[in-house]
C-alpha positions in Angstrom: -9.6 13.4 1.0 -7.1 11.6 -1.3 -7.1 7.9 -0.3 -3.6 6.5 -1.0 -4.4 3.0 0.3 -7.4 1.4 -1.6 -7.3 -2.2 -2.5 -8.9 -3.5 -5.7 -10.2 -6.9 -6.9 -10.5 -6.8 -10.7 -13.1 -9.0 -12.4 -10.6 -9.5 -15.3 -8.8 -12.1 -13.1 -11.8 -14.4 -13.0 -10.7 -16.7 -15.7 -7.3 -17.2 -14.0 -9.0 -17.9 -10.7 -11.1 -20.6 -12.3 -7.9 -22.5 -13.3 -6.5 -22.5 -9.7 -6.5 -25.6 -7.6 -6.1 -23.8 -4.2 -7.4 -20.6 -2.6 -8.1 -18.1 -3.8 -10.0 -19.7 -6.6 -13.4 -19.8 -8.3 -15.4 -23.0 -7.8 -19.0 -24.1 -7.9 -20.6 -24.6 -4.6 -23.1 -27.4 -3.7 -25.9 -25.4 -5.4 -23.9 -25.2 -8.6 -23.3 -21.5 -8.2 -19.8 -20.1 -8.9 -18.2 -18.5 -5.9 -14.8 -16.9 -5.1 -13.4 -19.1 -2.3 -10.6 -17.7 -0.2 -8.9 -19.0 2.9 -11.5 -17.4 5.2 -14.8 -17.3 3.3 -16.6 -17.6 0.0 -18.5 -14.9 -2.0 -20.8 -15.1 -5.0 -19.2 -13.7 -8.0 -21.6 -10.8 -8.1 -20.0 -9.6 -4.9 -16.4 -10.9 -5.3 -15.0 -8.2 -7.5 -14.8 -4.5 -7.2 -17.0 -2.1 -9.2 -16.0 1.5 -10.1 -19.6 2.8 -9.8 -20.0 1.3 -6.3 -16.7 2.8 -5.2 -17.5 6.2 -6.6 -20.7 6.3 -4.7 -18.9 5.4 -1.5 -16.2 7.9 -2.3 -18.8 10.7 -2.8 -20.5 9.8 0.5 -17.2 10.0 2.3 -15.7 13.1 0.6 -12.9 11.0 -1.1 -11.9 12.9 -4.2 -9.3 10.4 -5.5 -8.6 6.8 -4.6 -5.3 5.2 -5.4 -5.9 1.5 -6.2 -3.6 -1.4 -5.5 -4.0 -5.2 -5.8 -5.7 -6.7 -2.8 -3.5 -9.1 -0.8 -5.5 -12.2 -1.5 -4.9 -11.7 -5.2 -1.2 -11.0 -5.0 -0.6 -14.6 -5.9 -0.4 -13.4 -9.5 2.9 -11.7 -8.7 4.5 -15.0 -7.4 3.7 -17.3 -10.4 6.3 -18.4 -12.9 7.3 -15.4 -15.0 5.5 -16.6 -18.1 2.3 -16.8 -16.1 2.8 -13.8 -13.9 3.6 -11.2 -16.6 0.3 -11.5 -18.5 -1.7 -11.5 -15.3 0.1 -8.4 -13.9 -0.4 -6.7 -17.3 -4.1 -7.6 -17.1 -4.4 -5.9 -13.7 -2.3 -2.8 -14.7 -4.3 -2.3 -17.9 -7.5 -2.7 -16.0 -6.8 -0.1 -13.3 -5.4 2.3 -15.9 -8.6 1.9 -17.9 -10.7 2.8 -14.8 -8.5 5.9 -14.3 -9.2 7.0 -17.9 -13.0 6.3 -17.6 -13.3 8.4 -14.4 -10.8 11.3 -14.8 -9.3 12.5 -11.6 -11.1 10.0 -9.4 -8.7 7.0 -9.6 -5.0 6.4 -9.8 -3.2 3.1 -9.2 -0.1 1.2 -8.1 1.1 -1.4 -10.6 1.5 -5.1 -9.9 4.7 -6.8 -11.2 6.1 -10.3 -11.5 8.4 -10.9 -8.6 10.3 -14.1 -9.6 12.4 -12.2 -12.2 13.5 -8.7 -11.4 14.3 -7.9 -15.0 10.8 -8.8 -16.0 9.4 -6.9 -13.0 11.3 -3.8 -13.9 10.2 -4.0 -17.5 6.5 -4.3 -16.5 6.9 -1.5 -14.0 8.4 0.7 -16.7 5.7 -0.3 -19.2 2.9 0.4 -16.6 4.3 3.8 -15.9 3.5 4.7 -19.4 -0.2 4.0 -18.8 -2.6 6.7 -17.8 -3.2 6.7 -14.0 -0.3 4.5 -12.9 1.7 6.3 -10.3 4.1 3.6 -9.0 4.4 0.0 -7.9 3.2 -2.1 -5.0 5.9 -4.4 -3.4 5.7 -6.9 -0.5 6.9 -5.8 2.9 9.0 -9.0 3.4 11.4 -7.7 0.7 12.5 -4.9 3.1 12.8 -6.5 6.5 16.6 -6.1 6.3 19.0 -4.4 4.0 20.0 -7.7 2.6 16.4 -8.5 1.8 16.0 -5.2 0.0 19.0 -5.5 -2.3 17.2 -7.5 -5.1 14.6 -4.7 -5.3 17.1 -2.2 -6.7 16.1 -2.6 -10.3 12.6 -1.5 -9.4 13.9 1.5 -7.5 15.9 2.5 -10.6 12.7 2.6 -12.6 10.9 4.5 -9.8 13.8 7.1 -9.7 13.8 7.6 -13.4 10.0 7.8 -13.6 9.8 9.9 -10.4 7.3 7.3 -9.3 6.1 5.9 -5.9 6.9 2.6 -4.3 4.1 1.3 -2.1 5.4 -1.2 0.4 2.6 -3.3 1.8 2.4 -6.2 4.3 2.9 -9.3 2.3 5.3 -12.2 1.3 7.9 -12.6 -1.3 7.5 -15.6 -3.5 8.4 -18.7 -1.4 8.0 -17.1 2.0 6.0 -18.9 4.6 3.1 -16.6 5.2 1.3 -15.6 7.3 3.5 -16.2 10.3 0.8 -17.7 12.5 -1.5 -20.5 11.4 -5.2 -20.6 12.2 -4.7 -23.1 15.0 -2.7 -20.4 17.0 -4.6 -18.6 19.6 -5.7 -15.1 18.5 -4.0 -15.7 15.1 -5.9 -12.8 13.4 -4.6 -10.3 16.0 -1.1 -11.9 15.9 -0.9 -11.8 12.1 -3.0 -8.7 11.3 -1.6 -6.4 14.0 1.4 -7.7 16.0 3.4 -9.3 13.2 2.3 -6.7 10.6 3.3 -3.7 12.7 6.6 -5.3 13.8 7.5 -6.1 10.2 6.6 -2.6 9.1 8.9 -1.2 11.8 11.7 -3.3 10.5 11.1 -2.1 7.0 11.2 1.5 8.2 14.6 0.9 9.9 15.9 -0.5 6.6 14.6 2.4 4.5 15.3 5.3 6.9 18.3 4.2 8.9 20.5 3.0 6.0 21.7 4.6 2.8 19.5 2.3 0.7 17.4 5.1 -0.8 20.4 7.5 -1.4 20.8 6.5 -5.1 17.2 7.2 -5.8 16.5 10.8 -4.9 13.6 11.1 -7.3 11.7 8.0 -6.1 9.1 8.3 -3.4 8.2 5.6 -0.9 4.9 5.0 0.8 4.6 2.6 3.8 1.2 1.9 5.3 -0.1 1.8 8.9 2.1 4.7 10.1 5.2 2.7 9.3 4.6 0.2 12.0 5.3 1.0 15.7 8.1 3.6 15.0 6.1 6.5 16.5 6.1 4.7 19.9 9.5 2.9 19.5 11.6 5.8 18.4 12.1 7.2 21.9 13.5 3.8 23.1 15.7 3.7 20.0 17.1 7.1 20.9 17.7 6.0 24.5 19.6 2.9 23.4 21.5 4.9 20.8 22.7 7.3 23.5 23.8 4.4 25.7 25.3 2.1 23.1 26.5 4.3 20.2 26.5 7.9 21.5 28.4 9.2 18.4 25.7 7.9 16.1 23.0 10.3 14.8 19.8 9.7 16.8 17.2 7.5 15.1 14.6 10.1 15.7 16.5 12.5 13.5 17.0 10.0 10.8 13.3 9.0 10.7 12.3 12.7 10.7 14.5 13.7 7.7 13.8 10.5 5.7 11.7 10.9 2.5 9.5 7.9 3.3 5.8 8.7 3.6 3.4 6.7 5.8 -0.4 6.5 5.7 -2.7 6.5 8.7 -4.8 3.5 7.7 -6.6 1.8 10.7 -5.1 4.0 13.4 -6.8 6.3 15.9 -6.2 9.9 17.0 -3.5 9.1 19.6 -1.4 7.2 17.2 -1.8 9.9 14.5 -0.7 12.5 17.1 2.4 10.4 17.9 3.2 10.0 14.2 3.0 13.7 13.6 5.5 14.2 16.4 7.8 11.4 15.1 7.7 12.1 11.3 6.1 15.6 10.9 2.7 16.1 9.4 4.2 16.6 5.9 5.1 12.9 5.8 1.7 11.4 6.5 -1.0 10.7 4.0 -4.5 9.3 4.2 -5.3 5.6 3.9 -8.5 3.7 4.4 -8.2 0.2 2.7 -10.9 1.5 0.5 -13.9 0.5 2.6 -16.9 2.4 4.1 -15.7 1.4 7.5 -12.1 2.4 6.8 -13.3 5.8 5.6 -15.5 6.4 8.7 -12.7 5.3 11.0 -10.0 7.4 9.4 -12.1 10.5 9.1 -13.1 10.4 12.7 -9.5 9.6 13.8 -8.2 12.7 12.0 -11.0 14.9 13.2 -10.3 13.8 16.9 -6.5 14.0 16.6 -5.1 17.1 18.4 -2.8 18.1 15.5 -4.2 21.4 14.3 -6.1 22.3 11.1 -3.0 22.8 9.0 -1.6 19.3 9.7 -5.0 17.8 9.2 -5.4 19.3 5.8 -1.9 18.1 4.8 -2.8 14.5 5.8 -6.2 14.5 4.2 -5.3 16.1 0.9 -2.3 18.4 0.6 0.6 15.9 0.9 -0.8 13.4 -1.5 -1.7 16.1 -4.0 1.9 17.3 -4.0 3.2 13.8 -4.4 1.0 13.0 -7.3 1.0 16.4 -9.1 3.5 15.4 -11.7 2.1 11.9 -12.2 -1.6 12.1 -12.4 -4.5 14.6 -12.3 -6.4 14.4 -9.0 -10.0 15.6 -8.7 -10.3 19.1 -7.1 -12.8 19.2 -4.2 -14.9 22.0 -5.7 -15.3 20.0 -9.0 -16.5 17.0 -7.1 -18.9 19.1 -5.1 -20.3 20.6 -8.3 
């Protein structure tokens, strides 16, 4: 398995977290022990950051040959700081995950983090990061792609991705200044509303922007990766086709546009029936594996793919083949027989 969706919390950000006055931040609890305090919980520092050896042991148990790391959402605040603050923090993350890739050849690759208040600075850091071992692309917030107008400021990053033949990983998250998440903790079922309903609806909107406009046309050598099956498109596309036939019958059917788009989606957090629908909607060659980089995520995804009625060839493409082809010119991935040995 190549896991294209693995979030990472680097210990190198600890000093910056100690300077913060709001979550996430490092504080001393009532016992005088330093903890990482987030909106939802607090963890001792010994457990608050990710460790390569721990993840390698989990990967070996789960048959994950290569994990592609990306900044975990609760730490994406580094991208929204003033540029003079954000640039060194993003560099710290990018250098850190590159170093992990070098220290463990073939086992890790990574998406870069970039400062988002200044697109020139963001493009420069993306370009610099692409020169580092193990960096395959950039992670960008989903809110930047809800509509075509939202996506326009992101073009300098796509120009870098196109020139570098790199990936753009679009993940649920806010642009600097966005109110986020949509629902506050005093809303009923706010976790389900934010973490599933709003997330999936927003992903669907981004897929419409990317697949049903000409936004990506100037960037034929860039690749795009959207998580969680690209939202609800596998279930919504039939209704889109129906409305298209009724409202704009001369327009190309949305199903055809999604199918021939070059946007890849991962199957993180979805079960066998959704994966089957995604294979019908996009084709197996457009789906990659994603787990969020946890034991539970690996177990869930492995079982979902095993239970999905998609055939052995499609299953192999999703588990390994598609990602290997995407990454072949960017980074070395671990061959299964080498890992087994």
